[in-house]
C-alpha positions, 0 to 999 in steps of 0.5 A: 539492617540499616534503614535507607532513605530514597530520594525521588528522581525529581529531587535528585535531578537538580542535585546531580545535574540531570536534565529535565525533559525540557532540557534533554534535546541533546539526547533526543532520537534524531531518527524521529525528526522529519526527513526529505521534502514532500508536498501535500497534494490533496486533503480528504474529508469523509472516506479515507483514500487507498489506491492512487494512480497518476496517468502519463497525461497527468490525470489523477485517480484515487480509490476509496474502499468500502470494506472498512467503512460502507460509505455512500461516496465514490469508491473510485474518483478522478481528482479534477478541478479540486473535487472528487468526480466519481469515475468512470461514472456516477452510475458505476462508482456510487452505490446503486441497485445494480448487481455486484458484477455490474458496479464498483463495490469497493475499489482498493488497489489501482494501477496503470499499464504501459499503454496508459490504461487504468486498472482497478481491483474491486475487493467486492466487500462492503463493511459488515457483509459477506462478499457476494457472487461477482463482486470481486473483479478486475477492471480495465478502463480506457481513459480516452473513452472512459469505458470499461474495456476488460472485466475479469470476475474473480470466482472460486477456486481463485476466490475464497469467501474471506479473500481480500483482493488488495493490489494489482500490477499488469504486464502487457508484455507477458501473454497474448494480451498481457497478464494481471497479478493480484495480491489476496491479503485475505480478510481471514488467514488464507492469503495467496496470489491471483494470476489472470490472463487478459486474453482468456479471462482465465484465473488461477490462485497460486502460492497459497501456502508459500512463506512469501505470501503468508503473515508471519506468526508472532509478528509485532510492530510499534505503531504510533508508539504502541506495541501491536501484535499479529493475532489471527482473527483478533487484529490489533493492527493492519495485518494480512498476507500478500499485499504490496506488489510492484513490477520492474519497469522492464516487466521482467520481475514481480516484487511482492511482500506480505503485510505482516512480515518484514521480508521482500520477495520476487519472481520472474514475471513469465514464471508467475504468469505460467498457469501450468506450473505447480506451486512447488515449481513457482516456489523454487523460482522465488527469490528472498530479497531481504528485509524491507520493513513493515511495507504496505504499498510498493512501486518502482521508479523509472530508475528501477528503484523500489519504494516501500511504505512503512507504517511503523516509522511513518516513512517511505524507504527507497531500495536501490537495484543493488539492495541498498536502502535509504530514507526517502521521506519521514514525517509524523504526518505519514500515517499508514502510508498505503497506495503508492505510484510513480511518475517520471518526476514524482512519487505519490502516496495516500495516507489513510490512517488505517491503523486508527480504525475502530477494529484495531482499537477496541471499537474506538475510532481514532481517525482524524480527517483530513486524510492526505495525499502527498508527493515527493520528487524522484530526484531529491532537491539539491540545495542552492547556493548564491556563492560562485563555485569554489567560493564557499567557506 
């Protein structure tokens, strides 16, 4: 056998005209560069933000859950005068000796209804502790009086010991006083949807075994350049079942998706609200809307376009009513885009760096505050041109 000699890649590069990394810009992936215009609205030290709501009058609220970090700060706050003000009061939002049913334990998803009232889902969990009786609940707060006007406790059989009440939407047009829809992504492996009738407080756990609410077995995502797998009870990434949820502006359909899945689903709102229907009957009305990427938060704008956060590509996508998907914003700072909401002019989104929690990184805390709250325009900014019309070129 003839003896062969091998040259290193470094020595071959100059001889063969190969580009070194510094000269390889032409071969760089254009899809990794920033895209779209966005503003940083707020920066947060301390607890990481999750849900966000901007009411029609411009008041802004952010949630800071305690299920991953049992922090001593406000779990629900109003951004006012450049500070986080505990909301609706320090007594309710800050840790206290009050019973779990009488204070906010760990607020996650927040939204507002068509009457401009604030709704919150309290997942009830403090890091390192089981969820006590009465801790998980739905609250409606009147922003005029800053008083709780509705409280629905989530208890068995709607509630499970490992439930993670994640996000919610409210349809006032369905039911005598409206209906609340909650996603239970589960801290374990039992996700589902929760339907709550506002008038009666009656709740029902639905679609607990339907594919539309379940984490996909064998799921894998690339997060900050690292392959991460879905391994039940041994998480490598933020994972779970039914998570993101959105309501069409006319409240005719509910859109939702599991976190550990790339599929998007929808169902008629009145169908999902009907607590007399079986899971089989509900499942027959669910429509698979196709792929949506690795979405967490979902929201619709006033045009009926759906925005889906995407933790795999540091971006937020826009889905048109015909199903066409485009890039809304993309940037390396858009880490773990989470809570998202729309006003007539803006889309707001929190960036909590949840993928960097110690529980997903072999005990290493990779989070690097400040955490961001961003916004971008519903109508993309158009370039300006000083040349008279028809005089370009």
